[in-house]
C-alpha positions in Angstrom: 0.4 0.0 0.3 1.3 3.7 -0.6 2.1 5.6 2.0 -0.4 8.6 2.9 0.7 12.3 2.8 0.3 13.7 6.2 -3.0 15.5 6.7 -3.0 19.2 7.1 -2.0 20.5 10.7 -5.2 21.2 12.6 -7.3 19.3 10.2 -9.9 17.0 11.6 -8.6 14.3 9.1 -5.4 14.2 11.4 -7.2 11.4 13.7 -6.0 8.3 12.3 -9.3 6.4 13.2 -11.6 8.8 11.2 -13.7 8.1 8.6 -11.9 10.9 6.7 -8.7 9.3 7.1 -10.1 5.8 5.6 -11.5 8.3 2.6 -8.1 9.4 2.4 -6.5 5.8 2.3 -8.9 4.9 -0.4 -8.3 8.0 -2.4 -4.6 7.5 -2.4 -4.8 3.7 -3.3 -6.7 5.1 -6.3 -4.6 7.8 -7.2 -1.2 5.5 -6.8 -3.1 2.8 -9.2 -4.6 5.0 -11.9 -3.8 8.6 -11.5 -0.2 8.5 -10.5 0.5 11.8 -12.3 -1.4 13.7 -9.5 0.4 14.9 -6.7 -0.4 13.0 -3.9 0.6 16.2 -1.3 -2.3 18.2 -3.4 -4.9 15.4 -3.5 -4.5 15.3 0.3 -4.8 19.2 0.5 -8.0 19.1 -1.5 -9.4 16.3 0.6 -8.6 18.0 3.7 -9.9 21.5 2.4 -13.3 19.8 1.4 -13.6 18.1 4.8 -12.7 21.2 6.6 -15.1 23.3 4.9 -17.9 20.8 4.6 -20.3 23.1 5.8 -19.8 25.9 3.6 -19.6 24.8 0.0 -18.7 27.9 -1.4 -15.3 28.2 1.0 -14.4 24.7 0.2 -14.4 25.5 -3.4 -12.8 28.9 -3.0 -10.0 27.3 -0.8 -9.9 24.6 -3.1 -9.3 26.7 -6.1 -6.7 28.7 -3.9 -4.8 25.5 -3.2 -4.6 24.3 -6.9 -3.4 27.9 -8.4 -0.8 27.9 -5.6 0.4 24.4 -6.6 0.2 25.4 -10.5 2.1 28.5 -9.9 4.8 26.9 -7.5 5.4 23.8 -10.2 5.8 26.4 -13.0 8.3 28.4 -11.0 10.2 25.0 -10.3 9.6 24.3 -14.3 11.4 27.7 -15.3 14.4 27.4 -12.8 14.8 23.7 -13.9 15.8 24.9 -17.6 
């Protein structure tokens, strides 16, 4: 089994016995088997954000978009310095 990225500090998903951790484990197994190109840290961050803001879907979407945009910006910058 693939090792899961650690949940975000302060996230409810940090409880290893929680249903959210079981979901994260399942998602990571699927990601590792079928979507290896996806960054496991980003996937875990998205899961944590969706869980943490489950009562506020608009904020969950906003925070998720922000996380993805930051990830993309960071990786574009890394690609630029690698050339």
